[in-house]
C-alpha positions in Angstrom: 0.0 0.0 0.0 1.5 3.3 -1.1 1.4 6.2 1.4 -0.2 9.4 0.2 1.7 11.5 2.7 5.3 10.5 1.9 7.7 13.5 2.0 10.2 14.3 -0.6 13.9 13.5 -0.3 16.6 15.9 -1.7 20.2 16.7 -1.1 22.5 19.7 -1.5 25.7 21.3 -0.2 26.0 24.1 2.3 27.5 26.7 0.0 24.5 26.3 -2.3 22.2 27.1 0.7 24.3 30.0 1.7 24.2 31.5 -1.8 20.5 30.7 -2.6 21.6 28.1 -5.3 20.1 25.0 -3.6 17.3 23.2 -5.4 15.3 21.9 -2.5 11.6 22.1 -1.6 10.8 25.2 0.4 9.3 23.2 3.3 12.1 20.7 3.5 13.9 20.2 6.8 17.6 20.8 6.2 19.4 17.8 7.8 23.2 18.1 8.0 25.0 14.8 7.8 28.5 16.1 8.9 30.6 14.3 11.5 32.2 17.5 12.9 30.3 20.7 11.7 31.6 24.2 12.2 29.3 26.7 13.9 28.6 28.4 10.5 27.4 25.0 9.2 24.9 24.7 12.1 23.6 28.1 11.1 22.8 26.9 7.6 20.8 23.7 8.6 17.9 22.9 10.8 19.6 20.0 12.5 22.8 17.9 12.1 23.0 14.1 12.3 26.8 13.4 12.9 26.1 9.7 13.1 25.3 9.8 9.3 28.6 11.4 8.5 31.4 9.1 7.4 33.4 7.5 10.3 36.4 9.5 11.4 39.0 6.9 10.4 37.5 6.8 6.9 37.6 10.5 6.6 41.2 10.6 7.8 42.4 8.0 5.3 40.5 9.8 2.6 42.1 13.2 3.5 45.6 11.6 3.7 45.3 10.0 0.3 43.8 13.2 -1.2 46.8 15.2 0.0 49.1 12.6 -1.5 47.3 13.0 -4.8 47.5 16.8 -4.7 51.3 16.5 -4.1 51.4 14.4 -7.3 49.9 17.3 -9.2 46.2 16.5 -9.3 43.7 19.4 -8.9 41.5 19.4 -5.8 38.5 17.7 -7.4 40.7 15.2 -9.3 42.6 14.3 -6.1 39.3 14.0 -4.1 37.7 11.7 -6.6 40.8 9.6 -7.1 41.3 9.2 -3.4 37.6 8.2 -3.0 38.3 5.2 -5.4 41.6 4.3 -3.8 40.3 4.1 -0.3 37.1 2.3 -1.3 35.1 5.1 0.3 31.7 4.2 -1.1 31.8 0.6 0.0 33.2 1.6 3.5 30.5 4.2 4.0 27.7 1.8 2.9 29.1 -0.7 5.4 29.0 2.0 8.1 25.3 2.7 7.4 24.5 -1.0 7.7 26.6 -2.0 10.7 26.9 1.1 13.0 24.0 1.0 15.5 23.8 4.8 15.7 23.7 5.1 11.9 21.1 2.4 11.5 18.9 4.2 14.1 19.3 7.5 12.4 18.4 5.9 9.0 15.3 4.4 10.6 14.3 7.7 12.1 14.7 9.7 8.8 12.8 7.0 6.9 9.9 7.2 9.4 9.9 11.0 9.1 9.8 10.8 5.3 7.0 8.2 5.5 5.0 10.5 7.8 5.1 13.3 5.2 8.1 15.4 6.2 10.3 16.6 3.3 14.0 16.3 4.0 17.1 17.7 2.3 20.4 16.1 3.2 23.3 18.7 3.5 27.0 18.4 3.7 30.1 20.2 2.3 30.8 18.7 -1.2 29.5 20.1 -4.4 28.6 16.9 -6.1 28.9 18.5 -9.6 32.7 18.3 -8.9 33.3 15.8 -6.1 32.0 12.5 -5.0 30.1 12.7 -1.7 28.7 10.4 1.0 25.5 12.3 0.9 24.5 10.8 -2.5 25.0 7.3 -1.1 22.9 8.2 2.0 20.2 9.6 -0.3 20.2 6.4 -2.3 20.0 4.3 0.9 17.0 6.2 2.2 15.3 6.0 -1.2 15.9 2.2 -1.2 14.4 1.9 2.3 11.3 3.9 1.3 10.8 1.8 -1.8 11.2 -1.4 0.3 8.7 -0.2 2.9 6.2 0.6 0.1 6.5 -2.9 -1.4 6.9 -4.8 1.8 
């Protein structure tokens, strides 16, 4: 049975919000998904769910590899995307979402909020037109959960 009240799910990055470039529904709750947000990030979102940010060790290995790539002459975006592949970021983040109790609980809560009719926009730092980002994986995972709940 399909729910008539299901909310919309979107994602964007914080600079797009700050410069009125974000394409998100007006009524969407802006949910940050950043492990360690700065105060200015908090000012741009309605809430932050750090448990949905990538684990600290994954972020650290990503940053280390990205710096190595920059030293080899890659531009910032190229270094970021190459490091993403080399550290297996996507698979490691998906595993985090499936195995970390706090991440699983946050996924369940956001899924329930969407099912109840709340519109949500996931927010982090990366402009996904240029860089790969965990937020797109999170959005896919939430969409998969919603689809499974509709058919199950």
